C-alpha positions in Angstrom: 33.9 23.4 196.9 33.9 21.0 194.2 34.3 18.0 196.6 31.5 19.5 198.6 29.2 19.6 195.7 30.1 15.9 194.5 29.5 14.7 198.1 25.9 16.4 197.9 25.2 14.8 194.5 26.3 11.5 195.6 23.8 11.7 198.7 21.2 12.9 196.4 21.7 9.8 194.2 21.3 7.8 197.1 18.1 9.3 198.0 16.8 8.9 194.8 18.0 5.2 194.9 16.4 4.3 198.0 13.2 6.3 197.9 12.6 6.9 194.3 12.0 10.7 194.7 13.1 13.7 196.3 10.0 14.3 198.0 9.7 12.8 201.3 6.1 13.7 201.8 5.2 11.5 198.7 7.2 8.5 200.4 5.2 9.0 203.6 1.8 9.1 201.8 3.0 6.1 199.5 3.8 4.3 203.0 0.4 5.2 204.4 -1.5 4.3 201.2 0.1 0.6 201.4 -0.5 0.5 205.1 -4.4 1.4 204.5 -4.7 -1.3 201.7 -2.9 -3.9 203.8 -5.4 -3.2 206.9 -8.4 -3.2 204.4 -7.6 -6.1 202.3 -6.0 -8.5 205.0 -9.5 -9.0 206.7 -11.2 -9.3 203.4 -8.7 -12.2 202.4 -9.3 -13.9 205.6 -13.0 -13.6 205.4 -12.9 -15.2 201.8 -10.4 -17.8 202.7 -12.6 -19.0 205.7 -15.7 -18.8 203.4 -13.8 -21.1 201.0 -13.0 -23.6 203.8 -16.8 -23.5 204.9 -17.9 -24.3 201.2 -15.4 -27.1 200.9 -16.5 -28.6 204.1 -20.4 -28.2 202.9 -19.4 -30.1 199.5 -17.6 -32.9 201.6 -20.6 -33.1 203.8 -23.2 -33.2 200.8 -21.1 -35.8 199.1 -21.3 -38.0 202.2 -17.8 -37.7 203.4 -18.6 -36.4 206.8 -20.7 -37.8 209.5 -22.3 -34.9 211.2 -24.0 -36.9 213.6 -21.2 -38.7 214.9 -19.4 -35.7 215.6 -22.2 -34.1 217.8 
């Protein structure tokens, strides 16, 4: 009986170590929140990155670094 209790306590300690809590619903909700943030923030990051590249190209073009007529 004591061995069984120690075995259960060891498994609970492993669960706490790996998941941070004993409540699996909180873990699922935390995972869903991270996925939601990932899917919301990644397109925003990509959009801002492309906008930044466009601004850099515009600055180079205004400075005379690109010959737009030669490209077209």
